[in-house]
N, C-alpha and C positions, 0 to 999 in steps of 0.2 A: 925713113926708119932705123937709119944711126941716129940720128938727133933726137927720136923718142926714146932709143935706148939707152944716150947719155943723159939726159933728163930725168927718166926713170931713178938710174943711179945715181944720179946727185940730189934726187929727193929723196930716195932712201939714206945714204949716204946722212945728209941733211936732219933726219927723222930718227936714225941712231944716236948722234951728236944731241938733239935737241930733249931727246929720252935720257939722256946719262948727265944733264944738265939741270932735270926735273929732278934725278932721285939722289942729285950732290947739295940740289938745296934744301931737299926732305931730308938728306941727314944731316945737313950742317944745322937747320933751324927749327927741324923738328924736334920733340923730348920724348924723351923715355919714362918713365914712370906706371905707378900700377894702378892710374885711373884710366882705365881704358877711353875712357871718354872723352879726358880732357887733351890725348893723344890721337882723337880724332877729331875735335878740335882745330890744336895747335895743324895738323895737317891740310884741313881744310881752310885755314888760313893763309897757309903758305902757298898752296896752288891759286887762290885768288890773287895772291898779291902778282903772282908768275902770270895768269891768265890776263889780269890786267891792262900788262907789258908786252903783251904779245901779238906775234902778228896771224892777222886772220887764218892762214893755213894754221901753225903752230895752238892757237884757239879749236881747230879741227880736230888735230892731233890729242889735246887732253881731254875733251869731249868724249873721244873714242874709247881713249887710254882711264878716263877717269869720268864715269855715266853721272854720277850724283851732280859734274856740275852744271851739268842738263839744267838741274830743277835749284838751281843755285841764283841768288842776287847778287850777280855783279856789279861791283862799284863804279860808279862814274867817273871817279878820280884818285889816282894820277892818271891822265891821258898820257899820250906815246910823246907829245909837244914839252909838257913837261918834265919826263925823264930823258929825253933828249935833250936838252937843252941842261948843260955844265950847272950854268947856275943858280935854275931852279930846284934840281934836284939835290944842290945842296943844300937849299933851303928847306926842301923836304926831309931832310935828313938832319938839321939843327934844329926845326920845329916838326917836334912828332905830328903834336896835335893838328896842324894843318890842315891835312889830309881826310881825318876821321872827322871834322867840325865841319866841311867841307862837304862830304859825302852824306853828311845826315842834313845840312842845309837840303841839300838838292833831292831827295829822296822825300822829304821831309811832307815834301807839296809836289810831287811830280806828277802823279796820277789822276784822269780823272776818267778811270774806269773803274766798276764793280762799286762797291760800298763806299769808296771814295768818293764818286762823283759826289752826293749830297755837300762829303766836307767842303768841298773845292766848291761850290758855287755859294756854300755861307759865307765862307772867306774870301769870297770876289762881293758877296756882296756888304760886309762889313768892311774892307778897304773900299769898298766908292763911297760908300755912308761919309768915310774920315776925309778921305781925299778928294769928293766930288766928281769924283768918277775918272779920276785920272787915268792914262793911256801911257805903254811905253811908245815912243813914235822913233820908224827907221824909215828909210825911202820913202816916205811920205804916206804909211801906212802906220793905221796902230792897233797894238795889242795890248791883250788881259797882262798885267802885269801877274806874276811869282811871288803873292806877299804869304809875311806870317810876322803875327805878333810877340813881342816877346814877353809874355804875362809869365803865370807863376807854370801852366800848364807847358809851356814852351822850354821853360830852363828844367821842368820833371825829368820831363823826356829826354832832352841831348844828354842831360847829367848821365842819366840811367844808361845810355847808349854808347858814351864814350867814355863816360866814367872821370871826367873832367869835369872843375870846381866852375861855379857861377863867375868867378872873376877872372878865371882862366879865357873864359868863354865869352864874357863881355869886352875883354879886350880885343882879343882876336875880331869881333863883331864890326870894332871902331875902325882897328888895322884893315878892313874888307872894303868900308866906305871908302876913307882914304886911298885904299886899290882903283877901286872901280869893279870889284865884283857883287858887291853889295851897293843900294842906292836908301840911304834913309828919305823915306815919303810922307812921316810925321812921328812927332814924338810929345806921347801923353804928358801933361801934367800930372806932379807929386808922382812922381814914379811910375806912372802906371802902365808903363810900356812902350817899346819902338815897333812903329809897323816902317819893317823892312821890305824890300824885292831884291829878290837875289837871280833873279831870269825874268821871260815872259814866256805866253802859249802863243804857239800857233796853230792853226788850223790842219789837222791829220786828214788821211784818207776814208776812215771809220766815222768821219764827224765828231770826233773828239780831240782835244787841242793835246797838244805834243810839247813838253817845257823846251825852252832853250837857258842856257845857263849864262849870266852875266860874265863869268871864267871862262873865257875862248884865248884862240892867241888871236894875240897884236902885238906889235912893239910897246905900247903904253901897257897891256897887260903886264907884259915880262918884264917892265924896266918897274913897276909896279911890288908885283910878289919876290923882286931882286930886294926892295926894303921892308919886306916883313918882317926879321930878323930884328932890323932897327925897331922899326913898330912896338914888339913886342918885347923888346927888349930889357924894358922897366921892370914889368911882371916876375921874368928868369930873373932878373937883377936880385929883385927881393925876395925871391924864393929861396935863392942862393945863401943870401946870408943871414937866412933865419934857420937853415941848416947846417950852420955851423957857428948858430948865439950856441 
């Protein structure tokens, strides 16, 4: 009985501390302007960031205190292993384009449900035609690649979603291939686009497919991500020069 009481009191204290933390983050990073929609939009952004790095219990508290969170589409990255690693956390801080780009890539071809099913089937057929039915192999099993082609439609979508330039996005895609979180499956001639894979699909209980990203925790991936600033340095250096001209 005593143990249950202590546990309950500790959890209550932790909840109070977490509530104060959320309020401080909202005060520090929120905006106060006449545009109510902008204020709400920024509040949602701050809450999303907190949610993405919270524990399961803290996420339960957030959903209870902010009911709208239940309806939100939560971002895949950054994951806890990224934010807990000091080197990766510095990479995220100094290369702010990194997380929005990998999130777009992940969600771009994630779902095999509803209206997205036909899109995934069509993309699979296109990729199979280009690669001759190439599959991702792991532990003796073969899986369908999660693919996308960098054509006009792709760049139009990612530029609109992230606000980044095409040249910046291309630099990051090349860096991701070197790091290992992207695989280049085919490069079209005459600048017709590149077929990339950013993961693969595994069977899910509902007879659909679940996406597994190549961007997962491993010593090789952590080592590769620490190289991201260097791999994108040329682009950022050029931008700095242009600003000073």
